[in-house]
C-alpha positions in Angstrom: 28.0 -16.3 -22.8 25.9 -17.4 -19.8 24.6 -14.8 -17.4 26.7 -14.2 -14.3 24.8 -14.7 -11.0 25.2 -12.0 -8.3 23.3 -11.3 -5.1 21.4 -8.2 -4.1 24.4 -6.6 -2.3 26.6 -6.9 -5.4 23.8 -5.5 -7.5 23.6 -2.5 -5.2 27.4 -2.1 -5.4 27.2 -2.1 -9.2 24.3 0.3 -9.4 25.9 2.7 -7.0 29.0 2.8 -9.1 27.0 3.8 -12.1 27.1 0.4 -13.8 24.1 -1.6 -15.1 22.9 -5.0 -13.8 21.6 -6.0 -17.2 23.1 -9.3 -18.1 23.3 -10.4 -14.5 21.0 -12.9 -12.9 20.1 -11.7 -9.3 20.1 -14.5 -6.8 18.5 -13.3 -3.6 20.0 -14.6 -0.4 19.0 -13.7 3.2 21.2 -10.5 3.3 19.1 -7.5 4.1 19.6 -4.2 2.2 18.8 -0.7 3.4 15.6 0.9 2.3 17.2 3.3 -0.1 19.1 0.5 -1.7 15.8 -1.5 -2.0 14.3 1.4 -3.9 17.4 1.4 -6.2 17.1 -2.4 -6.8 13.3 -2.2 -7.4 13.8 0.7 -9.8 16.1 -1.5 -11.8 13.7 -4.4 -12.0 14.8 -6.5 -9.1 11.8 -7.9 -7.3 13.1 -7.6 -3.7 10.7 -8.9 -1.0 10.0 -6.7 1.9 11.5 -9.1 4.5 14.9 -8.4 2.9 14.7 -4.6 3.5 16.4 -3.2 6.6 15.0 0.0 8.1 17.2 1.8 10.6 14.5 3.7 12.4 17.2 5.4 14.6 18.7 7.2 11.7 15.4 8.6 10.4 14.8 12.2 11.2 11.1 12.6 11.9 11.6 16.3 12.9 9.8 17.7 9.9 6.8 15.4 10.3 3.6 17.3 11.1 1.7 16.3 14.2 -1.6 14.7 13.3 -4.6 15.4 15.4 -8.2 14.1 15.6 -9.1 17.6 14.3 -7.3 16.9 11.0 -9.5 13.9 10.4 -12.7 15.8 11.6 -12.1 18.6 9.1 -11.1 16.1 6.3 -7.5 17.4 6.1 -6.7 13.7 6.3 -8.7 10.7 5.5 -8.5 7.1 6.6 -7.9 4.5 3.9 -9.5 1.1 4.2 -8.2 -1.9 2.3 -10.6 -4.7 1.6 -10.8 -7.8 -0.5 -14.1 -7.9 -2.4 -15.1 -11.2 -4.0 -17.1 -10.8 -7.1 -18.4 -13.2 -9.8 -16.9 -13.3 -13.3 -19.5 -11.0 -14.9 -18.7 -8.2 -12.4 -15.0 -8.8 -12.7 -15.2 -8.5 -16.5 -17.2 -5.3 -16.2 -14.6 -3.8 -13.8 -11.7 -4.9 -16.0 -13.1 -3.0 -19.0 -12.3 0.2 -17.1 -15.9 1.5 -17.0 -15.8 2.0 -13.3 -13.4 3.4 -10.7 -13.8 0.8 -8.0 -12.3 2.9 -5.3 -14.6 5.8 -6.0 -17.6 3.4 -6.3 -16.9 1.8 -2.9 -16.3 5.1 -1.3 -19.6 6.5 -2.5 -21.5 3.3 -1.6 -20.1 3.4 2.0 -20.9 7.1 2.4 -24.4 6.6 1.1 -25.0 3.5 3.2 -23.8 5.3 6.3 -26.0 8.3 5.6 -29.0 6.1 5.0 -28.3 3.9 8.1 -27.9 7.1 10.2 -31.2 8.5 8.8 -33.1 5.3 9.5 -31.6 5.0 13.0 -29.7 1.8 12.3 -26.8 3.5 14.0 -26.8 3.9 17.8 -26.4 7.7 18.3 -24.4 7.3 21.5 -21.5 5.2 20.2 -21.9 5.4 16.4 -21.7 1.6 16.1 -24.2 -0.2 13.9 -27.1 -1.7 15.6 -28.1 -5.2 14.9 -31.5 -5.9 13.2 -32.7 -7.0 16.6 -32.0 -3.6 18.2 
């Protein structure tokens, strides 16, 4: 018997009613689903792209969100997360893939150490904390 094809809305309907979507092929159309339904679909193996997720910001209660201040960052209650794409050669990629190094921790430590050294050698302008160029 061939797999029946359904869209993401029908898949949500089935999952909410306690049924499985195994045996169905999910054909994604342009219908958006709510964020909680997107979680349900993804949890059940449906690779739903972000542009098909509808967020109703008006219905979200932000009342219990804590206010974030500059002081929270200064006292390291919160940290900023940077995302970067690092291009490496095959030898380094192989070394990293062996699991011998935590890349996030390595890059964090390298940046901290570089910052401390740059600050100690006056590569940072003390007034605006921006790096100086090699020319001054």
